[in-house]
The first five atom37 places (N, CA, C, CB, O) and aatype in JSON, in Angstrom:
{
  "aatype": [20, 20, 20, 20, 20, 20, 20, 20, 20, 20, 20, 20, 20, 20, 20, 20, 20, 20, 20, 20, 20, 20, 20, 20, 20, 20, 20, 20, 20, 20, 20, 20, 20, 20, 20, 20, 20, 20, 20, 20, 20, 20, 20, 20, 20, 20, 20, 20, 20, 20, 20, 20, 20, 20, 20, 20, 20, 20, 20, 20, 20, 20, 20, 20, 20, 20, 20, 20, 20, 20, 20, 20, 20, 20, 20, 20, 20, 20, 20, 20, 20, 20, 20, 20, 20, 20, 20, 20, 20, 20, 20, 20, 20, 20, 20, 20, 20, 20, 20, 20, 20, 20, 20, 20, 20, 20, 20, 20, 20, 20, 20, 20, 20, 20, 20, 20, 20, 20, 20, 20, 20, 20, 20, 20, 20, 20, 20, 20, 20, 20, 20, 20, 20, 20, 20, 20, 20],
  "atom_mask": [
    [1, 1, 1, 1, 1],
    [1, 1, 1, 1, 1],
    [1, 1, 1, 1, 1],
    [1, 1, 1, 1, 1],
    [1, 1, 1, 1, 1],
    [1, 1, 1, 1, 1],
    [1, 1, 1, 1, 1],
    [1, 1, 1, 1, 1],
    [1, 1, 1, 1, 1],
    [1, 1, 1, 1, 1],
    [1, 1, 1, 1, 1],
    [1, 1, 1, 1, 1],
    [1, 1, 1, 1, 1],
    [1, 1, 1, 1, 1],
    [1, 1, 1, 1, 1],
    [1, 1, 1, 1, 1],
    [1, 1, 1, 1, 1],
    [1, 1, 1, 1, 1],
    [1, 1, 1, 1, 1],
    [1, 1, 1, 1, 1],
    [1, 1, 1, 1, 1],
    [1, 1, 1, 1, 1],
    [1, 1, 1, 1, 1],
    [1, 1, 1, 1, 1],
    [1, 1, 1, 1, 1],
    [1, 1, 1, 1, 1],
    [1, 1, 1, 1, 1],
    [1, 1, 1, 1, 1],
    [1, 1, 1, 1, 1],
    [1, 1, 1, 1, 1],
    [1, 1, 1, 1, 1],
    [1, 1, 1, 1, 1],
    [1, 1, 1, 1, 1],
    [1, 1, 1, 1, 1],
    [1, 1, 1, 1, 1],
    [1, 1, 1, 1, 1],
    [1, 1, 1, 1, 1],
    [1, 1, 1, 1, 1],
    [1, 1, 1, 1, 1],
    [1, 1, 1, 1, 1],
    [1, 1, 1, 1, 1],
    [1, 1, 1, 1, 1],
    [1, 1, 1, 1, 1],
    [1, 1, 1, 1, 1],
    [1, 1, 1, 1, 1],
    [1, 1, 1, 1, 1],
    [1, 1, 1, 1, 1],
    [1, 1, 1, 1, 1],
    [1, 1, 1, 1, 1],
    [1, 1, 1, 1, 1],
    [1, 1, 1, 1, 1],
    [1, 1, 1, 1, 1],
    [1, 1, 1, 1, 1],
    [1, 1, 1, 1, 1],
    [1, 1, 1, 1, 1],
    [1, 1, 1, 1, 1],
    [1, 1, 1, 1, 1],
    [1, 1, 1, 1, 1],
    [1, 1, 1, 1, 1],
    [1, 1, 1, 1, 1],
    [1, 1, 1, 1, 1],
    [1, 1, 1, 1, 1],
    [1, 1, 1, 1, 1],
    [1, 1, 1, 1, 1],
    [1, 1, 1, 1, 1],
    [1, 1, 1, 1, 1],
    [1, 1, 1, 1, 1],
    [1, 1, 1, 1, 1],
    [1, 1, 1, 1, 1],
    [1, 1, 1, 1, 1],
    [1, 1, 1, 1, 1],
    [1, 1, 1, 1, 1],
    [1, 1, 1, 1, 1],
    [1, 1, 1, 1, 1],
    [1, 1, 1, 1, 1],
    [1, 1, 1, 1, 1],
    [1, 1, 1, 1, 1],
    [1, 1, 1, 1, 1],
    [1, 1, 1, 1, 1],
    [1, 1, 1, 1, 1],
    [1, 1, 1, 1, 1],
    [1, 1, 1, 1, 1],
    [1, 1, 1, 1, 1],
    [1, 1, 1, 1, 1],
    [1, 1, 1, 1, 1],
    [1, 1, 1, 1, 1],
    [1, 1, 1, 1, 1],
    [1, 1, 1, 1, 1],
    [1, 1, 1, 1, 1],
    [1, 1, 1, 1, 1],
    [1, 1, 1, 1, 1],
    [1, 1, 1, 1, 1],
    [1, 1, 1, 1, 1],
    [1, 1, 1, 1, 1],
    [1, 1, 1, 1, 1],
    [1, 1, 1, 1, 1],
    [1, 1, 1, 1, 1],
    [1, 1, 1, 1, 1],
    [1, 1, 1, 1, 1],
    [1, 1, 1, 1, 1],
    [1, 1, 1, 1, 1],
    [1, 1, 1, 1, 1],
    [1, 1, 1, 1, 1],
    [1, 1, 1, 1, 1],
    [1, 1, 1, 1, 1],
    [1, 1, 1, 1, 1],
    [1, 1, 1, 1, 1],
    [1, 1, 1, 1, 1],
    [1, 1, 1, 1, 1],
    [1, 1, 1, 1, 1],
    [1, 1, 1, 1, 1],
    [1, 1, 1, 1, 1],
    [1, 1, 1, 1, 1],
    [1, 1, 1, 1, 1],
    [1, 1, 1, 1, 1],
    [1, 1, 1, 1, 1],
    [1, 1, 1, 1, 1],
    [1, 1, 1, 1, 1],
    [1, 1, 1, 1, 1],
    [1, 1, 1, 1, 1],
    [1, 1, 1, 1, 1],
    [1, 1, 1, 1, 1],
    [1, 1, 1, 1, 1],
    [1, 1, 1, 1, 1],
    [1, 1, 1, 1, 1],
    [1, 1, 1, 1, 1],
    [1, 1, 1, 1, 1],
    [1, 1, 1, 1, 1],
    [1, 1, 1, 1, 1],
    [1, 1, 1, 1, 1],
    [1, 1, 1, 1, 1],
    [1, 1, 1, 1, 1],
    [1, 1, 1, 1, 1],
    [1, 1, 1, 1, 1],
    [1, 1, 1, 1, 1],
    [1, 1, 1, 1, 1],
    [1, 1, 1, 1, 1]
  ],
  "atom_positions": [
    [[-9.46, -72.73, -23.43], [-8.53, -71.67, -23.72], [-7.9, -71.12, -22.45], [-9.23, -70.58, -24.48], [-6.7, -70.87, -22.41]],
    [[-8.7, -70.94, -21.4], [-8.18, -70.42, -20.14], [-7.17, -71.39, -19.53], [-9.33, -70.16, -19.15], [-6.15, -70.97, -18.99]],
    [[-7.45, -72.68, -19.62], [-6.49, -73.67, -19.1], [-5.2, -73.61, -19.91], [-7.09, -75.11, -19.15], [-4.11, -73.72, -19.34]],
    [[-5.3, -73.43, -21.21], [-4.11, -73.31, -22.05], [-3.25, -72.12, -21.64], [-4.51, -73.18, -23.51], [-2.03, -72.24, -21.58]],
    [[-3.88, -70.97, -21.37], [-3.12, -69.8, -20.93], [-2.48, -70.06, -19.57], [-4.03, -68.56, -20.87], [-1.34, -69.68, -19.33]],
    [[-3.23, -70.71, -18.67], [-2.68, -71.02, -17.34], [-1.49, -71.97, -17.46], [-3.77, -71.64, -16.44], [-0.5, -71.8, -16.75]],
    [[-1.58, -72.95, -18.35], [-0.45, -73.86, -18.57], [0.76, -73.11, -19.14], [-0.86, -75.0, -19.51], [1.9, -73.39, -18.78]],
    [[0.5, -72.17, -20.04], [1.59, -71.35, -20.57], [2.27, -70.57, -19.45], [1.06, -70.38, -21.65], [3.5, -70.43, -19.45]],
    [[1.48, -70.07, -18.51], [2.05, -69.35, -17.37], [2.89, -70.27, -16.49], [0.93, -68.72, -16.55], [3.86, -69.82, -15.89]],
    [[2.53, -71.53, -16.41], [3.32, -72.5, -15.64], [4.62, -72.81, -16.37], [2.51, -73.8, -15.39], [5.69, -72.86, -15.76]],
    [[4.53, -73.02, -17.67], [5.68, -73.45, -18.47], [6.65, -72.31, -18.77], [5.2, -74.07, -19.77], [7.87, -72.49, -18.69]],
    [[6.11, -71.14, -19.11], [6.96, -70.01, -19.53], [6.5, -68.71, -18.88], [6.95, -69.87, -21.06], [6.04, -67.8, -19.58]],
    [[6.6, -68.6, -17.56], [6.11, -67.39, -16.9], [6.82, -66.12, -17.36], [6.25, -67.53, -15.4], [6.21, -65.05, -17.41]],
    [[8.11, -66.23, -17.69], [8.86, -65.06, -18.16], [8.22, -64.46, -19.41], [10.33, -65.43, -18.45], [8.08, -63.25, -19.54]],
    [[7.85, -65.34, -20.33], [7.24, -64.85, -21.58], [5.88, -64.22, -21.34], [7.1, -66.0, -22.59], [5.54, -63.21, -21.96]],
    [[5.1, -64.8, -20.44], [3.78, -64.23, -20.12], [3.96, -62.86, -19.49], [2.99, -65.17, -19.17], [3.24, -61.92, -19.82]],
    [[4.92, -62.74, -18.57], [5.19, -61.45, -17.92], [5.66, -60.42, -18.95], [6.25, -61.62, -16.8], [5.17, -59.29, -18.95]],
    [[6.59, -60.8, -19.81], [7.08, -59.88, -20.84], [5.95, -59.42, -21.77], [8.19, -60.54, -21.67], [5.89, -58.24, -22.13]],
    [[5.07, -60.32, -22.14], [3.92, -59.98, -22.98], [3.03, -58.97, -22.25], [3.11, -61.25, -23.35], [2.6, -57.98, -22.83]],
    [[2.76, -59.24, -20.98], [1.94, -58.33, -20.18], [2.57, -56.96, -20.03], [1.69, -58.92, -18.82], [1.88, -55.94, -20.06]],
    [[3.89, -56.94, -19.86], [4.59, -55.65, -19.76], [4.47, -54.85, -21.05], [6.08, -55.88, -19.43], [4.24, -53.64, -21.02]],
    [[4.61, -55.53, -22.19], [4.47, -54.83, -23.47], [3.06, -54.27, -23.65], [4.81, -55.78, -24.64], [2.88, -53.18, -24.2]],
    [[2.07, -55.0, -23.17], [0.69, -54.54, -23.28], [0.38, -53.38, -22.33], [-0.26, -55.69, -23.0], [-0.31, -52.43, -22.7]],
    [[0.9, -53.45, -21.11], [0.46, -52.54, -20.05], [1.32, -51.3, -19.83], [0.4, -53.28, -18.79], [0.82, -50.29, -19.34]],
    [[2.61, -51.34, -20.19], [3.51, -50.24, -19.86], [3.92, -49.46, -21.1], [4.75, -50.78, -19.15], [4.11, -50.02, -22.18]],
    [[4.06, -48.15, -20.93], [4.57, -47.3, -22.0], [6.02, -47.64, -22.32], [4.44, -45.81, -21.62], [6.43, -47.61, -23.48]],
    [[6.8, -47.95, -21.29], [8.21, -48.33, -21.46], [8.43, -49.68, -20.77], [9.18, -47.22, -20.87], [8.9, -49.73, -19.63]],
    [[8.1, -50.76, -21.46], [8.1, -52.08, -20.81], [9.47, -52.58, -20.36], [7.52, -53.07, -21.75], [9.53, -53.45, -19.49]],
    [[10.54, -52.06, -20.89], [11.86, -52.56, -20.52], [12.4, -51.93, -19.24], [12.82, -52.3, -21.65], [13.48, -52.31, -18.78]],
    [[11.68, -50.98, -18.65], [12.17, -50.31, -17.44], [11.91, -51.09, -16.16], [11.53, -48.97, -17.33], [12.58, -50.85, -15.16]],
    [[10.97, -52.02, -16.17], [10.62, -52.73, -14.95], [11.7, -53.69, -14.49], [9.34, -53.47, -15.15], [12.27, -54.44, -15.29]],
    [[11.99, -53.67, -13.19], [12.92, -54.63, -12.58], [12.1, -55.53, -11.65], [14.08, -53.9, -11.78], [11.66, -55.12, -10.58]],
    [[11.92, -56.76, -12.1], [11.11, -57.71, -11.33], [11.78, -58.06, -10.01], [10.87, -58.99, -12.15], [13.0, -58.14, -9.91]],
    [[10.95, -58.26, -9.01], [11.44, -58.76, -7.72], [11.78, -60.25, -7.9], [10.38, -58.55, -6.57], [11.26, -60.89, -8.82]],
    [[12.64, -60.8, -7.05], [13.06, -62.2, -7.21], [11.91, -63.21, -7.15], [14.07, -62.55, -6.15], [12.0, -64.28, -7.76]],
    [[10.85, -62.88, -6.45], [9.74, -63.84, -6.29], [8.68, -63.72, -7.37], [9.1, -63.65, -4.95], [7.76, -64.53, -7.4]],
    [[8.76, -62.75, -8.25], [7.69, -62.51, -9.22], [7.49, -63.68, -10.18], [7.98, -61.24, -10.0], [6.35, -64.1, -10.41]],
    [[8.56, -64.21, -10.75], [8.42, -65.32, -11.7], [7.9, -66.58, -11.01], [9.77, -65.61, -12.39], [6.99, -67.22, -11.54]],
    [[8.46, -66.99, -9.85], [7.89, -68.17, -9.18], [6.42, -67.99, -8.78], [8.71, -68.51, -7.95], [5.64, -68.94, -8.85]],
    [[6.04, -66.79, -8.37], [4.64, -66.54, -8.01], [3.75, -66.62, -9.25], [4.49, -65.16, -7.33], [2.63, -67.12, -9.17]],
    [[4.24, -66.14, -10.39], [3.47, -66.25, -11.63], [3.25, -67.72, -11.99], [4.19, -65.52, -12.8], [2.16, -68.11, -12.41]],
    [[4.29, -68.53, -11.82], [4.16, -69.97, -12.09], [3.13, -70.6, -11.14], [5.53, -70.68, -11.95], [2.3, -71.4, -11.57]],
    [[3.19, -70.24, -9.87], [2.23, -70.75, -8.89], [0.82, -70.31, -9.25], [2.6, -70.27, -7.47], [-0.12, -71.1, -9.14]],
    [[0.66, -69.07, -9.68], [-0.65, -68.59, -10.11], [-1.2, -69.45, -11.25], [-0.57, -67.11, -10.55], [-2.38, -69.81, -11.25]],
    [[-0.35, -69.78, -12.21], [-0.76, -70.65, -13.31], [-1.22, -72.0, -12.81], [0.37, -70.82, -14.3], [-2.23, -72.53, -13.27]],
    [[-0.47, -72.58, -11.87], [-0.85, -73.89, -11.31], [-2.21, -73.81, -10.61], [0.22, -74.38, -10.32], [-3.04, -74.71, -10.76]],
    [[-2.43, -72.74, -9.85], [-3.71, -72.59, -9.14], [-4.86, -72.47, -10.13], [-3.67, -71.34, -8.22], [-5.91, -73.08, -9.94]],
    [[-4.66, -71.69, -11.21], [-5.72, -71.55, -12.21], [-5.98, -72.88, -12.93], [-5.35, -70.48, -13.23], [-7.13, -73.22, -13.19]],
    [[-4.94, -73.63, -13.25], [-5.14, -74.95, -13.87], [-5.96, -75.82, -12.94], [-3.77, -75.63, -14.2], [-6.91, -76.48, -13.38]],
    [[-5.6, -75.85, -11.67], [-6.32, -76.66, -10.68], [-7.79, -76.22, -10.59], [-5.63, -76.55, -9.29], [-8.69, -77.05, -10.63]],
    [[-8.02, -74.91, -10.47], [-9.39, -74.42, -10.33], [-10.23, -74.69, -11.57], [-9.38, -72.92, -10.04], [-11.39, -75.11, -11.47]],
    [[-9.65, -74.47, -12.73], [-10.4, -74.63, -13.98], [-10.65, -76.09, -14.35], [-9.66, -73.96, -15.11], [-11.56, -76.38, -15.11]],
    [[-9.86, -77.0, -13.81], [-10.01, -78.4, -14.17], [-10.83, -79.19, -13.16], [-8.66, -79.04, -14.33], [-11.04, -80.39, -13.34]],
    [[-11.29, -78.56, -12.11], [-12.09, -79.26, -11.08], [-13.5, -79.53, -11.59], [-12.14, -78.42, -9.78], [-14.13, -78.65, -12.19]],
    [[-13.99, -80.74, -11.35], [-15.37, -81.07, -11.71], [-16.37, -80.47, -10.73], [-15.55, -82.59, -11.75], [-17.52, -80.21, -11.09]],
    [[-15.93, -80.24, -9.49], [-16.82, -79.73, -8.45], [-16.92, -78.21, -8.44], [-16.35, -80.21, -7.11], [-17.58, -77.66, -7.55]],
    [[-16.31, -77.53, -9.38], [-16.34, -76.07, -9.38], [-15.34, -75.49, -8.4], [-17.74, -75.57, -9.06], [-14.46, -76.19, -7.9]],
    [[-15.49, -74.23, -8.12], [-14.58, -73.52, -7.23], [-14.96, -73.83, -5.79], [-14.6, -72.0, -7.49], [-16.14, -73.74, -5.45]],
    [[-14.0, -74.18, -4.93], [-14.32, -74.41, -3.52], [-14.93, -73.17, -2.87], [-13.06, -74.84, -2.75], [-14.57, -72.04, -3.21]],
    [[-15.86, -73.38, -1.94], [-16.62, -72.28, -1.34], [-15.72, -71.22, -0.71], [-17.58, -72.82, -0.29], [-16.0, -70.03, -0.86]],
    [[-14.68, -71.59, -0.03], [-13.79, -70.61, 0.6], [-13.09, -69.73, -0.42], [-12.77, -71.32, 1.44], [-12.86, -68.55, -0.16]],
    [[-12.75, -70.28, -1.55], [-12.09, -69.51, -2.59], [-13.08, -68.55, -3.25], [-11.46, -70.44, -3.65], [-12.69, -67.47, -3.68]],
    [[-14.33, -68.95, -3.33], [-15.34, -68.05, -3.89], [-15.38, -66.74, -3.11], [-16.73, -68.71, -3.86], [-15.49, -65.66, -3.7]],
    [[-15.27, -66.82, -1.78], [-15.28, -65.62, -0.94], [-14.09, -64.73, -1.28], [-15.25, -66.0, 0.55], [-14.24, -63.51, -1.39]],
    [[-12.92, -65.32, -1.44], [-11.73, -64.55, -1.81], [-11.88, -63.89, -3.16], [-10.52, -65.45, -1.81], [-11.45, -62.75, -3.36]],
    [[-12.48, -64.6, -4.11], [-12.71, -64.04, -5.44], [-13.67, -62.86, -5.37], [-13.26, -65.13, -6.4], [-13.47, -61.85, -6.04]],
    [[-14.7, -62.98, -4.56], [-15.67, -61.89, -4.4], [-15.0, -60.67, -3.76], [-16.88, -62.35, -3.54], [-15.19, -59.54, -4.22]],
    [[-14.22, -60.88, -2.72], [-13.54, -59.76, -2.05], [-12.54, -59.1, -3.0], [-12.83, -60.25, -0.77], [-12.5, -57.88, -3.12]],
    [[-11.74, -59.93, -3.68], [-10.79, -59.39, -4.65], [-11.48, -58.64, -5.77], [-9.94, -60.5, -5.22], [-11.03, -57.57, -6.18]],
    [[-12.58, -59.2, -6.25], [-13.34, -58.54, -7.31], [-13.89, -57.19, -6.86], [-14.47, -59.42, -7.76], [-13.86, -56.22, -7.61]],
    [[-14.39, -57.14, -5.63], [-14.89, -55.86, -5.1], [-13.77, -54.82, -5.04], [-15.5, -56.06, -3.68], [-13.95, -53.68, -5.47]],
    [[-12.62, -55.23, -4.52], [-11.5, -54.29, -4.43], [-11.06, -53.8, -5.8], [-10.31, -54.95, -3.72], [-10.82, -52.61, -6.0]],
    [[-10.97, -54.73, -6.76], [-10.56, -54.34, -8.12], [-11.59, -53.43, -8.77], [-10.34, -55.59, -8.98], [-11.22, -52.47, -9.46]],
    [[-12.86, -53.72, -8.57], [-13.91, -52.92, -9.2], [-14.04, -51.53, -8.57], [-15.25, -53.65, -9.1], [-14.29, -50.55, -9.27]],
    [[-13.86, -51.45, -7.25], [-14.06, -50.18, -6.55], [-12.79, -49.35, -6.4], [-14.65, -50.45, -5.2], [-12.85, -48.12, -6.38]],
    [[-11.63, -50.03, -6.3], [-10.36, -49.34, -6.07], [-9.29, -49.83, -7.04], [-9.89, -49.55, -4.63], [-8.24, -50.3, -6.61]],
    [[-9.54, -49.71, -8.35], [-8.6, -50.3, -9.3], [-7.19, -49.71, -9.23], [-9.14, -50.14, -10.7], [-6.21, -50.44, -9.36]],
    [[-7.07, -48.42, -9.03], [-5.74, -47.79, -8.98], [-4.96, -48.3, -7.77], [-5.87, -46.24, -8.91], [-3.76, -48.57, -7.88]],
    [[-5.62, -48.43, -6.64], [-4.97, -48.93, -5.43], [-4.49, -50.37, -5.64], [-5.93, -48.85, -4.23], [-3.38, -50.71, -5.25]],
    [[-5.33, -51.2, -6.23], [-4.97, -52.59, -6.48], [-3.79, -52.68, -7.45], [-6.18, -53.37, -7.03], [-2.86, -53.46, -7.23]],
    [[-3.83, -51.9, -8.52], [-2.73, -51.91, -9.49], [-1.44, -51.43, -8.84], [-3.07, -51.04, -10.72], [-0.39, -52.04, -9.03]],
    [[-1.51, -50.35, -8.07], [-0.31, -49.84, -7.39], [0.25, -50.89, -6.43], [-0.63, -48.54, -6.63], [1.47, -51.07, -6.35]],
    [[-0.63, -51.56, -5.7], [-0.18, -52.61, -4.78], [0.5, -53.75, -5.56], [-1.36, -53.15, -3.95], [1.56, -54.23, -5.16]],
    [[-0.12, -54.17, -6.65], [0.44, -55.25, -7.47], [1.79, -54.88, -8.06], [-0.52, -55.6, -8.58], [2.7, -55.7, -8.08]],
    [[1.91, -53.65, -8.54], [3.2, -53.21, -9.09], [4.27, -53.2, -8.01], [3.06, -51.82, -9.73], [5.4, -53.61, -8.25]],
    [[3.92, -52.72, -6.82], [4.87, -52.7, -5.71], [5.28, -54.1, -5.27], [4.28, -51.96, -4.54], [6.42, -54.31, -4.85]],
    [[4.38, -55.04, -5.37], [4.69, -56.42, -4.99], [5.56, -57.11, -6.03], [3.41, -57.22, -4.78], [6.39, -57.95, -5.69]],
    [[5.38, -56.76, -7.3], [6.06, -57.47, -8.39], [7.35, -56.79, -8.87], [5.14, -57.61, -9.54], [8.22, -57.46, -9.42]],
    [[7.47, -55.47, -8.67], [8.59, -54.73, -9.23], [9.37, -53.99, -8.15], [8.1, -53.74, -10.28], [8.8, -53.48, -7.18]],
    [[10.68, -53.93, -8.34], [11.53, -53.17, -7.43], [11.39, -51.67, -7.66], [12.99, -53.6, -7.59], [11.68, -50.88, -6.76]],
    [[10.97, -51.26, -8.84], [10.87, -49.85, -9.2], [9.48, -49.48, -9.75], [11.94, -49.51, -10.24], [9.37, -49.01, -10.89]],
    [[8.44, -49.69, -8.97], [7.09, -49.45, -9.5], [6.83, -47.99, -9.9], [6.07, -49.86, -8.48], [6.02, -47.74, -10.79]],
    [[7.51, -47.04, -9.26], [7.28, -45.63, -9.58], [7.83, -45.24, -10.95], [7.91, -44.76, -8.52], [7.45, -44.21, -11.5]],
    [[8.73, -46.07, -11.51], [9.3, -45.79, -12.82], [8.43, -46.31, -13.97], [10.69, -46.4, -12.91], [8.72, -46.03, -15.14]],
    [[7.39, -47.04, -13.66], [6.57, -47.67, -14.68], [5.35, -46.81, -14.99], [6.12, -49.07, -14.24], [4.58, -46.46, -14.09]],
    [[5.18, -46.47, -16.26], [4.04, -45.67, -16.69], [3.02, -46.59, -17.37], [4.49, -44.53, -17.65], [3.3, -47.22, -18.38]],
    [[1.84, -46.63, -16.78], [0.77, -47.49, -17.3], [0.13, -46.88, -18.54], [-0.29, -47.74, -16.23], [0.01, -45.66, -18.66]],
    [[-0.29, -47.75, -19.43], [-1.1, -47.3, -20.56], [-2.5, -46.99, -20.05], [-1.14, -48.39, -21.7], [-2.92, -47.51, -19.01]],
    [[-3.22, -46.16, -20.77], [-4.51, -45.65, -20.32], [-5.59, -46.69, -20.09], [-5.0, -44.68, -21.29], [-6.53, -46.43, -19.34]],
    [[-5.5, -47.84, -20.7], [-6.57, -48.83, -20.6], [-6.44, -49.71, -19.35], [-6.56, -49.7, -21.84], [-7.38, -50.44, -19.02]],
    [[-5.3, -49.67, -18.65], [-5.04, -50.63, -17.57], [-6.0, -50.46, -16.4], [-3.61, -50.48, -17.08], [-6.54, -51.45, -15.91]],
    [[-6.22, -49.25, -15.94], [-7.1, -49.04, -14.78], [-8.56, -49.4, -15.12], [-7.02, -47.57, -14.31], [-9.19, -50.11, -14.34]],
    [[-9.12, -48.94, -16.25], [-10.49, -49.37, -16.59], [-10.6, -50.89, -16.76], [-10.94, -48.68, -17.87], [-11.61, -51.48, -16.38]],
    [[-9.57, -51.52, -17.33], [-9.6, -52.98, -17.49], [-9.54, -53.68, -16.15], [-8.44, -53.44, -18.38], [-10.17, -54.73, -15.97]],
    [[-8.81, -53.12, -15.2], [-8.76, -53.68, -13.84], [-10.14, -53.61, -13.2], [-7.73, -52.94, -12.97], [-10.58, -54.57, -12.57]],
    [[-10.81, -52.48, -13.37], [-12.17, -52.33, -12.83], [-13.12, -53.37, -13.46], [-12.7, -50.89, -13.09], [-13.9, -54.0, -12.75]],
    [[-13.04, -53.53, -14.78], [-13.88, -54.5, -15.48], [-13.57, -55.93, -15.02], [-13.68, -54.38, -17.0], [-14.48, -56.71, -14.76]],
    [[-12.29, -56.27, -14.92], [-11.91, -57.61, -14.46], [-12.41, -57.85, -13.03], [-10.37, -57.79, -14.51], [-12.83, -58.96, -12.7]],
    [[-12.37, -56.82, -12.2], [-12.91, -56.94, -10.85], [-14.39, -57.27, -10.86], [-12.68, -55.67, -10.07], [-14.85, -58.1, -10.09]],
    [[-15.13, -56.61, -11.75], [-16.57, -56.9, -11.87], [-16.79, -58.33, -12.33], [-17.24, -55.91, -12.85], [-17.71, -59.01, -11.86]],
    [[-15.96, -58.8, -13.26], [-16.06, -60.19, -13.74], [-15.77, -61.16, -12.6], [-15.09, -60.43, -14.93], [-16.5, -62.14, -12.43]],
    [[-14.72, -60.9, -11.81], [-14.39, -61.76, -10.66], [-15.54, -61.76, -9.66], [-13.09, -61.29, -9.98], [-15.91, -62.8, -9.12]],
    [[-16.1, -60.6, -9.42], [-17.22, -60.49, -8.48], [-18.4, -61.35, -8.94], [-17.66, -59.02, -8.33], [-18.96, -62.1, -8.15]],
    [[-18.75, -61.23, -10.19], [-19.86, -62.03, -10.74], [-19.52, -63.51, -10.7], [-20.18, -61.6, -12.18], [-20.35, -64.33, -10.32]],
    [[-18.29, -63.86, -11.09], [-17.89, -65.27, -11.09], [-17.91, -65.83, -9.68], [-16.48, -65.42, -11.7], [-18.36, -66.96, -9.46]],
    [[-17.44, -65.06, -8.72], [-17.42, -65.54, -7.34], [-18.81, -65.7, -6.75], [-16.63, -64.6, -6.48], [-19.06, -66.61, -5.97]],
    [[-19.71, -64.81, -7.14], [-21.08, -64.87, -6.6], [-21.92, -65.95, -7.26], [-21.76, -63.54, -6.76], [-22.8, -66.54, -6.62]],
    [[-21.67, -66.21, -8.54], [-22.57, -67.09, -9.28], [-21.91, -68.35, -9.83], [-23.16, -66.34, -10.4], [-22.5, -69.02, -10.67]],
    [[-20.72, -68.68, -9.37], [-20.06, -69.89, -9.89], [-20.64, -71.12, -9.22], [-18.52, -69.83, -9.67], [-20.42, -71.36, -8.04]],
    [[-21.37, -71.87, -9.97], [-21.98, -73.13, -9.51], [-21.96, -74.12, -10.66], [-23.45, -72.9, -8.99], [-22.21, -73.74, -11.81]],
    [[-21.67, -75.36, -10.38], [-21.84, -76.36, -11.43], [-23.31, -76.36, -11.87], [-21.4, -77.78, -10.95], [-24.21, -76.41, -11.03]],
    [[-23.55, -76.32, -13.14], [-24.9, -76.21, -13.67], [-25.75, -77.4, -13.27], [-24.87, -76.09, -15.18], [-26.93, -77.24, -12.97]],
    [[-25.17, -78.59, -13.26], [-25.96, -79.79, -13.01], [-25.99, -80.21, -11.55], [-25.43, -80.9, -13.83], [-26.53, -81.27, -11.24]],
    [[-25.42, -79.42, -10.65], [-25.35, -79.86, -9.26], [-25.58, -78.71, -8.3], [-24.0, -80.5, -8.98], [-24.65, -77.96, -7.99]],
    [[-26.82, -78.55, -7.82], [-27.07, -77.49, -6.84], [-26.33, -77.78, -5.54], [-28.59, -77.36, -6.57], [-26.0, -78.93, -5.23]],
    [[-26.06, -76.73, -4.78], [-25.33, -76.88, -3.52], [-26.29, -76.81, -2.35], [-24.24, -75.8, -3.37], [-27.34, -76.17, -2.41]],
    [[-25.91, -77.5, -1.29], [-26.7, -77.42, -0.08], [-26.24, -76.2, 0.72], [-26.58, -78.73, 0.77], [-25.38, -75.46, 0.26]],
    [[-26.8, -75.99, 1.91], [-26.49, -74.81, 2.71], [-25.02, -74.75, 3.12], [-27.36, -74.77, 3.95], [-24.49, -73.66, 3.34]],
    [[-24.35, -75.87, 3.22], [-22.94, -75.89, 3.6], [-22.02, -75.63, 2.41], [-22.6, -77.23, 4.22], [-20.81, -75.54, 2.59]],
    [[-22.57, -75.49, 1.22], [-21.75, -75.22, 0.04], [-21.26, -76.46, -0.67], [-20.59, -74.39, 0.42], [-20.48, -76.36, -1.62]],
    [[-21.71, -77.63, -0.24], [-21.28, -78.88, -0.87], [-22.27, -79.31, -1.94], [-21.12, -79.99, 0.18], [-23.45, -78.96, -1.9]],
    [[-21.76, -80.06, -2.91], [-22.65, -80.58, -3.93], [-23.6, -81.6, -3.33], [-21.85, -81.21, -5.09], [-23.2, -82.44, -2.52]],
    [[-24.83, -81.51, -3.71], [-25.82, -82.5, -3.26], [-25.73, -83.73, -4.13], [-27.26, -81.92, -3.29], [-25.65, -83.65, -5.35]],
    [[-25.76, -84.84, -3.5], [-25.78, -86.09, -4.24], [-27.22, -86.37, -4.63], [-25.18, -87.27, -3.38], [-28.14, -86.25, -3.82]],
    [[-27.4, -86.73, -5.87], [-28.75, -87.07, -6.33], [-28.85, -88.57, -6.52], [-29.11, -86.33, -7.65], [-27.89, -89.21, -6.94]],
    [[-29.98, -89.11, -6.22], [-30.21, -90.53, -6.42], [-31.27, -90.7, -7.48], [-30.62, -91.23, -5.11], [-32.46, -90.5, -7.22]],
    [[-30.84, -91.06, -8.64], [-31.77, -91.25, -9.75], [-31.65, -92.63, -10.32], [-31.54, -90.24, -10.83], [-32.36, -92.97, -11.26]]
  ]
}
């Protein structure tokens, strides 16, 4: 299901953004996207497809980024949301968030933190360098 959503973001980023705006904003039609927002959304979809389809799990360096991002989202959700709105919209101050957005950001941060800390292929333990150990059976 997650890969399907990521593919949708690659194929139709405008629709995914519009859906998110309807969910998150009191007045979803007020936002003016920056020129790079749609291409970045498409790139995000490609990255998620790549990460979710890997047999080796998430690369060790990316796990660190996920943990750091998760910590920031969990501890400073308003700051992260404000930063994201400023990066994606030309008029972030005109956008009124629905009440669930900040708590959901905090929850998603906790999920990212857990995923980053504990993401391991079930059948393949990692060595100290973070690489999959080859088993000889």
